[in-house]
N, C-alpha and C positions, 0 to 999 in steps of 0.2 A: 222183553220179547212179546210182541202182540199175540202170538199164537200160544203162549203159555197159559194153560187153563187157570181161571181164577180160583178153582177149587184148591189150588196149592197155596194160595195166600192165607196167612194167619192173621185174623182180625185182632184188634186189641181185646175184645171180649174173650175170644178163644185163648189168647195168651194169658189173660187173668185166670181163666179156668184151669189152664195147664199149670200155672204157678201154684194154685191151691192144691192141685193133685201132687205136684212135686213136693211141696211143703208137708203134705200128709205122709210122705215117705220118711220124714225126719232126717233130712240130709245132715251129714257131719262135715263141717267146713265147706259147705256148698255142693257136696257130692253124695250120691247114694251108691250102695254096693251093686256089683253086677247081679247078684242074686236078688236083691230088692227090685231092680229094674226088670229082670226076667219075669219074676212073679207078677209084677204090675202089668207088663205088656202082654203076658199070656192071658190075662183077664179079658182081652179085646175080643177073643173068639176067633181071631184069624189063625189059619194053619201055621204051624211052626216054620214051614218053608217060606211063607210070605213074610213073616216076622224077620226071618233071617235075611231076606232080600232087602227089607226096609233098613235093618240094622247095618247091613253092608254099605248102603248108600249114605246112611247117616255118618258112619265112620269115615267114608271118603270125604264127605262135606266137612266134618270136624277137622280132619287132617289138613285139608286145603286151607281152612280158616286159620288154624293155629300156625301153619307155616307162612301164610301170607300176612297175618296181622302181627305176629311176634308179641301178642298180648297174653298168651296162654289160653287156657281152656276154662270156660264157664259152663257148668253142667246144666243150668236152667235152659238155655237155648237148645241144647241137645234134646232135652225132655220135650220142649215145645215142638220141635221138628218131628221127633219120633211119634209123639202122641197124635199130632196132626196127620202125619202120613198114615197111621193106623186108622184114624177116622175116615180119611179119604178112601182108603182101600175097602173099608167096610161099607161106605155109602155109595161108591161108584164102581160098577163092574169093570170098567177099563179106564183107570185114572191117568194112564201114562200119556204125555203129550206126543203129538206126531202120529 
């Protein structure tokens, strides 16, 4: 979609950074606990209400992906999208398209 802001695109460099952050959480079998994720994302400085909204949309995205791909869930992309959404919300006062 040509109107979709480029701020939502995750560059290869950002993905590499997010991968390192994810690995620093010592995932077990490719996953981190909900408590680990919560503590990590609370460090962003965003209000819990904004983090809750981000997490809601990440869950919607993940459910859509899992249901449509039938390949199961990979936790790393969830981390990429969540971390990037937090970055965008911290860096831009109104990041929502439209």
